[in-house]
N, C-alpha and C positions, 0 to 999 in steps of 0.2 A: 710492399708501398709503391712499387712502380705504377701499378693499377690506379692508386690512389692521386699520385700526383699527374698521372695523365689526364683523370676525368677532371681534376678540380678547375685548370684553365678553361676547360669546356663550359663547365657551369658558370664561371665567372663572366662569361660572354653575356649571360642573361641581365647581369647587372650593368654591363658596359653600354648595350644598346640603346636605341630610342626607345620611347613607350610604345607598348602593342599598339598595334592599328585597330582600327574600326572593322567590325565583321562584314561592314558594308564594303569595305575598302578593296581594289583590284588585288593586292597583295593578298591578303587574308582569302580571299576567294580562290587564287591561284595556288596557293600552298595547301589550302585544304584540297584541291583538285589534285594535285600530285600525290596528296597523302591516300587520298581514294584508291587513284590508278596503283600503287604501292600495295596496299593492303587489301582494298576490296576486290581488286581484280588479281594482281599478284600473290599475295600471303594467300586468300580465302580460296583462291582454284589453284594455288602452286602454279603459277605462269612464270616461268623463269623468264620471259621475253622481258617481262615488265621491268623485273631486277636489273637485268643487263642495261635495258634502257635509262633505267633513272639513277643508277647508284654510280659514283665516280668510281675511278680506276684506283684511287688510293684511299678507296673507301674503308673507316674505322667504326668498330662498333663495340659497344661496352654493355655486357649483361651482368646483373648484380648474383646471377646463379649459374649462368651459362658461359661467364669468362669473357676474353677479347678475343675479336677478329681483327686483324691487320689488312685485308686486302679485299678487293672486290672479288677476285678469283676463290680466295677461302670462304667467302659469305655466300656466294653463288653455291659452291661445293657442300658447305653445310645444309643448304636449303633444300638442294637433290637428295643429298643422302639421310637428311634427318625429317625436316618437314614433308617432304614429298613420298614418304615411306612410312609413315604413321599408320596404326591400323584404325585410325577414325580421322573424319575430315575436322581440320583447328579452323575456325573462325575468329577474327580479331574485329571487334565493334570500338568503335571513337567515341568517347564522352563528349560531343561536340560543347556542350556548355563549358568543359574545362579546357577547351582549345584555345591556345592564345598565339598571337604570332609577332614576332620583334623584327623590325627592319635592320640590316647590316648595310652601312653606309661609309663609303670613303670619299672626302672632299664633296658631301653630298650627293655622291653617286651610288644608287644602290648595288650592291655584289652580292648579297645574301639575305638569309632569313633563318630567326632562330624559331622553332616549333616547338610548343610543350604542350602539356595534357596527360589525361589519363585516359588508358584503354584496359579494354576485358577481353580477354580470350575464353573461347569455348569450344567443346568437342561436339562433334555429332556423328553418332554412332549409327549403323546400318539398323534401320526399324526402331530406333529410339529418338527421344525428342533430344534437341541440343541441351548442354548442361554447361554452365560457369565452370571454369577450371581455376582461373587465377587475374588478379586485378594490378596493374602497376601504373607507375607514373614513367613518362618518357619525356627524353629532350631531344630534338633533332637539328643538325646544322644543313641547310640548303645552300647551294651556292650556284650562282648564274656562270655558266660555262658557254661562251660563245651564243649567248641569248636564251640556252635551255639551261631549265633547272635541275640539278642533280645533288643527291643525296651523298654528304660529304663525310659526317661523322652520326653517330647515333648511339643515346643511352637509353636503356630501359631499366629501372630500378623501382626499389620498394615493392617489390614483388608479394602480394598476399596470396597464397595458394587457397583454393575453394573445394571441397570434398563434392563430388557428383552427388545429387540428389538420390535418395535412396528411392528404389520403385517400390511403394508401398503395397502393391498388387503382388509382388514376386516375393516380398520380406517373409521370411521364418518358412518358404515353400521352397525357393529356388536356393541353390547350395552356394553358388556364386554370389548372388547378391546378398544373403545373409552373412555370407564368411566377410564380405567389403563393409557390411554395417559392422561386425563386430570387431574388425579393426578400428574403425572409427572410435568404436566405444573403448578401446584397448581390452577387449576380454578375448582369452584365448580361445575359450571353447563354451558351447551352450547347447545344453539339452533340454527339449521341450516336450511336454506328453499333454495332451488336451484330449478332455473327455466330453463327450456330448450324447443327451440323452441315455447317461449311463453306461455309455460303451465309448471304449477308447477310439478314437478318430484319428488321431496323429501321434508318431511316435518318429522325433527327429533330432538330430545331432548335426551341430555345424562346427566348423572349426578345427582345433588341434588338440591332440592331447599333449604336445610339447612341442616346439618350433620345429618345423618342417615332418612332422608326423600327423597324419590325419586321423580327425575322431572318428571311430565306426559307432556305427548305430547301438553296438551294444558296450557302448564305454562304461565302465568301472567307476563311479564317484565315491568319494567321501562326502557324506550329507550331512555332517555335523550333527547339528539338532534336530534333524529330521529322524533321527533315532528315537526320541520321547514318545511319538504317537504309537510307534512299533511296541515299545515297553508298556505303553498306557493299553493300547487292546490286549496283550499278554495278560496284564493284571486283569482285565475287564473278562476275558475269557475265562479266567480261572474263577472269577466272582459267578460268573454266569452259570458254571458247571457244580455250584456251592462248594468248591475247594478251596476259597479265599472269601473273605468277607471284608464290605467296601469300608464300614467303619469299626472294624473290630480293632484294638491297638496291635501295633506290629511289635512291639516289644517282646512279645512271646516267643518270637523266632530268630530276632536278631537286633543286638544291641551293639552299636559302633562304642568301643573301649574309650574313646574321647568325651563321649556324654553317658556315660554310664551310671554318674551319680547325679545328673541333672533330673531334676522331677518333669521336666518338658518332655523328656524321652518317653514317657508313659502314655503322653497324648498323642503321639503320631500314629495316624491311620492310613490306609491306602487312600481314602478320598483326600485326606489333607495334602499328602504327598503328590498325589495327581495333578492337583487345582494349584500346586506352589504356593502352599502355606505352611511351610515346615519350620520357618525361620532361619534356616541354611541361606547362606549367599551362593553364587552360582556356582562356585569351586572353591574347594577346601584349600587348594595351593595359595589362596589370596589371605587365608588366615594367617596369623605369625605362628610360625615353627609347622604351617600345615594341620595344626590343632582344629577339629572341627567344633563349632560351639553354635549356641543358638542365638540369633538377633531380637528375636521376639517370640512370645507363647504360640505354638503352633495352631494355627487356625483362626488367627486373629486378624491377619492381614494377608496380603499378595507380595510376594516377592520370588520372581523366577529364579530357580533353582536348579541346576545341573547335578548339584549333590545330592538333592533331595531324589531325584529318579534315580540316581546310581546306590542311594541307600536302599530304594523299593527293590532293587535288582537282586540286593543282598539279601533282603528278607524272603523274597520269593526263592532264591536258590538255596538258603538254609531250609526253609519250611519245605520244599519239595526234594531237596538231596538230587538236584539236577542244576545244570547250566541254564541261563538265560536263553542260550542259543539254541539248545535240544529242545526247550520249549517253545521258541518261535518257530524251530522246524516241523514239528508236530501240530503246532496250533494254527501258523499262519503260512510259513515260507512254500510248505509240501503242498497242503491244499490250494495253493493260491498259483503254484508252479513258479514261485520266484527263485527260480535257480541260481541267479547270480547273485543274492543276497547274503551277507553275512555280518556279525557283528565284528569280527575281527581278522587279519591277514593270517592264511594260512597256507600250507603247501598246494591247494587247489586255487589260489586265488591267482588270475591270470594277469600279471604284472603288465605284459606287454597291452593289454587295453584300460589301463588306469590313467585318469585325466589326471597329470600333474599339476600341482598347486603353483600358481603364478602371482608375482609382486605387481605392482602398479603399474612398473616400467617393463612388463613381460618378461621378468626372469624368474627361473623356478626356483621354489624351494627345495630344500632336501625333504625327502618323503618321509613321513613318521608312520613305519608300519606296526600300529598296535597288536600285539599277539594276545590282549586280554579284553574281554569284553565291558563294554560300559553299557549302563541303561539310559545315558544320556546323550552319547556321543559317536563319533566316529563309524557309522554304519556305511557298509560297503553295499551300494546296489547300484541298479541299471536304470533308465530312464522307462522302460517297460515293465520290469518288476514292482517298481513303486507305484506307478499308473494302476497296477492290479490292486494293489494294496488300498488307493484311493477309492477305485470302482466298488471296493468291497467295503468301505467305511461307509459309501454313498448308498449302498444297498441295504445297511443297517448292520453288517457283519456278523450274522447270525446271532445275535445279542436278544435279549429279550426287550419288550418294549420298553418296559420299565428302565432297563439300563441304557438303552439308547437315549431315553431322554435325561438319565443322570448325566450323558456323556456330554450332551449338549446344552445343560442345565448352568445358569449362572451360579457358579460353584466359587468364583472370586473375581470381585469387579474390580476393573482397574482403571476405568475411566467411563464417560457419559455414554458411550457407545462401542465399548469393548469390555469381556469381560472372559475370564478362563472357564472351560468346562473340564472335564476330564482328557486331559492329553491334547488339547486342543485350545488356540484362541478362538472366539466368536465375535465377528464383527457385526454388530446391528445396525439397522436402517441403511442399509447400503444402497436404496432405491425409493422412487416413491411410493411401494407397497408394502416399506418395511420390512423387506427380507433380509436374511441373516447371511453370511459366509462364514465356512469352517476354514481357517489358516494355521499354518505353523510354519516358521523357517528355520534354516540352519546356517549360522555363520561363523567362520575359523579363520586362520590363516589360510590364505589362498582358495577359500571357498566360500559361497554364496549360493543358498538353496531356498526354494519356498514354494510351498504348495497351498492350493485355493480349491476348495469344494463350494458350491453353491446347490444346497438341496433342492430348491424351490424350480430351477430349471434343470437340477441333475446333469450340471456340468461341473467340471474340474479343470484345473490347470497348472502343471508341475514345470518348475523350472530349475534345471542345474547350472552351475557356472562354477570353473576352477581357476577364481582370479580374485585378488582383491579389490578389483575393479567391477567386479560381478554384479553389484545393486544398479549399475548404471545402464542394465539391458531390462530390469525387471518392468518399469514404467510401460515401455513400448509394448511388450509382449502381452502386458495384461489388458491394457486398452484394445489391443489388436485382437485378442480372441474373447474377451468377456466384456469389451462394450462399454454401455452406460453401467453396469455393475462393476467392471472395473474400476471406472473413474470414481464410483461411490465406495468400495474399497479403499482408492488412494486417499481419499478425503477421511476416512476413518483413520487411517493409518497415520495420517499425516495431522489427525486430532483436528480437521476442519469442520466437523461434524460434531 
């Protein structure tokens, strides 16, 4: 409270003095000159002599973030030990248009002046352009001492901090610059995989697994629904080899007991499941008592369903009397050398490399270490491993031409420029040539991931994050790597096309 009672009388001076002087007056010019000496010479160049010359012995300074300074010696010492020892050069710039000068008189005789205005502060780093750090208002009390103007009291308040602009040339390549950008986005870590001409060109991880623990290049991420394209390819591989049919009813191999008496059960096929036409909602836990049921006749409309993909896992496991993990190992993971990819936690999972999930405020969620496989969710992988998988998809995944076409064919229309194929979203008309992009994302508590593939340009982009704020990072990464195609994808995703 003491701080407020000291400052208020000083602020009240602005209401007790005469009207502000004209900019053409001698007083205005004089105070403006003293301000320039104090800051342009003193502050901006750490010239202690100017401070000693212009500041009163009993100087007081009030800063809304830095506290109170109660003497000239204390003020000079704070400059020498603070301002003059920064690892960058500070610069104060006066907003001349905001500058106002008010005379202080007693019995008609001038004894002082009040200066008010707005000033900005910049930082100048070696070999870098200066950048704005904060903007604030100020009020200064100048007193005439034996014919010399001295700064008696100062207020600097209403500070608004400004983040240094990110150097776009360094972003997503330079560790320090990218991690500073992540802090601005409130994202703990991001992994980026970039594919060009069908080849992996960049594998990068920035940020932290958790506070104080740097995320390594081989960070293990939970990628949520990016599990589904893996499950889809397993099914397509089995179809390609003749061991499974795309349109054969799957009730022959597995029926969930909740829907055993529903005739819709007989209509489920691998095609319908992979294209999200099952009639199930996303998660059976959202049903009353967790009892699975159909919302509509299978194959008649689109409705995204993780429950459908996990249903397909059970179908495949029952038909082939093995686990989805074993099939994935033999058909995808081992051939592609995806050595860090698993459907669930086991004794070989390196927990020390796991990207912990974070809330919007940067707090960590408790890990959920799933020990059973899901066909829809919770795949554990690395940026490098999943980038290999994307390259494989881009090359056709050793599927027949017919199955490649089926994978990218319009199986379930979502809107004007987007449909679902087999395992992937397809965004149409992303550029003037009406090219398309293959897309899938993954979203969960503390997890946001997404993969983009553009067959025409043989490009791919993979983004993993471990934060509820993760989607805040997507747009800039997408535009940085995919340019106009990235903009086209954004417009399709935002339903602007």
